[in-house]
N, C-alpha and C positions, 0 to 999 in steps of 0.2 A: 913750770911757770905758765906755759901756754894754757894748761888746763885751768889754773887758777884765774887767769886773765879772761878766759872765755866762760867762766862760771860752771865748768865741769867738775871742779874740785874746790873744797873749802881750804882756808889757810889757818894754820894754828897761830896762837898768840906768840909763841917763841919764834916762829918763822917771820912774823911781822917785825919783831925786834931786830932780827938778823938783817932783814932786807932794808930797814930804815938805817941801820948802821952802814950798810954797803952804799946806800944812796946819799950818805952824808947828812942825814937829818939829825938835828940836835935838840930841837924844841921839845921839852918834856910833855907839853900839852898835846902835841901831835902823837907822841908815843902812847900816851894814855888813851886818847880818843880812838886810835886805830886798833890798839890791843883790845879795847872794850868791844869794838865792832867784830873783831875776830872771834871773841868768846861767844857773841850772840849769833854768829853766822849760821849755826846749825839749828837754832831754835825755830819752831813753827809759830807763826802769828795766829791770833784768834780768827782773823779774817779768812784763813785757809779753809775754814768750815764752808765758806761760800765759793770754793774754787770752781764749782760747776757753772757759775754765772759771772765770775769776775775775770776780766781780761788781765793778762800778765802786767801790762802797763799800769792798770788801776791798782792791782795788788802791790806793785812797787810803790805807788803813791801812798797807799795806806800805811805801808811800812815806814816811809819817810815821815808821814804825819804823826805816827805813834812815837817816833824818836825826836821830833822837832821840839824846839823851845818856843818858837813863835811862827806865826803865819800872817802875812800881810796880803790882803786880797782886794782887787778891784773887780766889782761885779756889775757890769752894765746891763745884763740880760736876765739874770736869775738871782734869787736869794742864795748866798753861799751854802753849800751842803751842811756845814757844821751848825747852821742856824735854822735848818728847815724842820718843819713838822712832818709827821708821817704822811698826812694827806697831801701836802704840797710835794713831797718827794715822789709819791706814787704818780701824781698827775704829770709832773715834769719829766720823770723818767719814761713814762708811757709815751709822751710826745716826742722825746728826743731819740729813743732807741728804735722806734718804728717797727721792729721785727720781733721784739721780745714777747714771750707768752705772759699771761696774767700771773702765773706762778713765779716766773723769773723777775717780773716787775716788783712783786711783793717781796721777794728775797733781796733785791737790790735796795729797796726802800728800807727794809729792816737793817741791812748792812749800813746804810747811810746814817741811820739813827744810832747804831752801835758805835760808829766812829766818834760821835759827839761826846763820848766819855772822856776824851782827852781834855775837855774844857773843865772837868771837875775831878780829875785824877788826884789822889792823895799825894803822889810823889812829886807834885809840882804841875799845876794846870797849864795847859798851852796858852800862850798869850796870842789872842786873835785880834787883829785890827782889820775891820772890813769897811770898805767904802762902797755903798750900794747906790746905783742910779735911782733917782726919784721915780722914773718911769716904771721901774720894777714894782714899786709899791702900789702903783695904780692898776696892776694886773688883776683881772677878775676871772673866775671859773664859773661859767654859766650853769653847768650841771650841778656843781656843788658850791653854792655861794659862800658857805661858811669857811671854805678852805683859806681864803685870803684873810678873813677876820682872825682866825686862829693863828695864821702865820704872823700877822702884825703883832698879835699879843705875844707870840714867842719871841719876836725881836725885842719887844719892850722888856720882857723878863731877862733875856740874855744881856741886854745893855746894862743891866744892874749888876752883873758879875764884875768883880774888880779886875779880872784879867781879859775882859772883852771890851773893845772900843768899836763903836759903830758910828759912822758918819754917812749922811745922805748927800749925794751929788745932785744939787738942784737942777731943774730943767733950764734955768737961765744962768748956769754957771759960765764963767769965763772959759775960753778954749784951754784944753789940757791934754796931756799925752794919752789919757784914757780913750780918746777918740779912736785909737788904733786897736782897741779891744781889751778884753779882760785878761787877767793874769794873777798868779800868786807867787809870792816870794817866801820860800820856806827856810826859816833860820834854825840853826842847830847850836847847841852849847859847845863850849870848849873850842878846839881848833878846827872843827869840821866846817867846810865851806857851805854857803847858802846855795839853794837851788831854785830856779824859776820854773814854773809849770804853766804850760799853755794848753788849752783844751779846745777840741773841735769835734765834728761828727765822727772822725776816724779814730779818736782817742786822745791820749795825752802826749805831749812832747816836753822834753826836759832841756833846760839850758844850764850849763855848769861852768862855762868859762868866766873868769873874773870880770872881763870887760862886758860880757852880756848881762851878768847878774847886776853889775854896777849900773848899767843903763836902766834896768827895770827898778832898781832901788831908788834911783834918782827920779824916775817917772812917778813912783808911788808918792814920794815926798811932794811933788808938784800937784798930784791929784788930791792929796790931803789938804794942801793949801787952797785948792779951788773949791773943795767941798764945804758944806755947812758945818759950823762948830758942833761939837758933840752934844751939848745941851739943846741946841736948836734942833738937831737931828732927832733926838729922843722925843722932843715935844711934837715934832711933825708926825712921827710914827704913831704916837699916842693919839693925836687928833684924827689921823686916818683910821686907826682901829676903832675909835669911837664912832666915826662916820659910817663904818660898815654895820654897826648895830642899829642904825636908824632906818 
């Protein structure tokens, strides 16, 4: 058990069933969800091709993202990764990582774009709800002026996907919990619990306790209420994209 709990050994589906019986779990949805996880435990994700540049915490997040049913994200500083263009990804990764080589930056940008396949996967596309600060949309890249124009166009295209909801948090919005910083709430199908992710210069942090997740879920609802409606947000992004062409 200690080897399983410390990730030194995998657990078989039959062992999961036995342990759930010992623990007194009776919910069939929990049985199905955990048995499915056990079956997939030994599989290697496509992102492991980038193991040379991907930190373990980031690899864990990509794994969560690939299994997720929905993601709700408040983005006060940058366009969310699932909505970025290649050029925007390269520019922002270069600025944030500080010590990465050009080759590593290119690989990380390529990885970020590969992650976006969850939005169009045939087995059921990820439901993405992103609230983006209006200040982010005013960002400009002096060396490559076309970067933000193409990024705004990308947002417009993504907003037309039936599984993607984009709202803009206006500069004159009423006070809201997002003042505390950005976050994502990753939701899963069946009986698996949601997870909150927080990101900073040192990497990703995960919150899994029900009380913590509920706090951020409630915060996101309040952020959505303070943001511009979807149609108004789409119109603003379209106007800003048009303005970059002039």
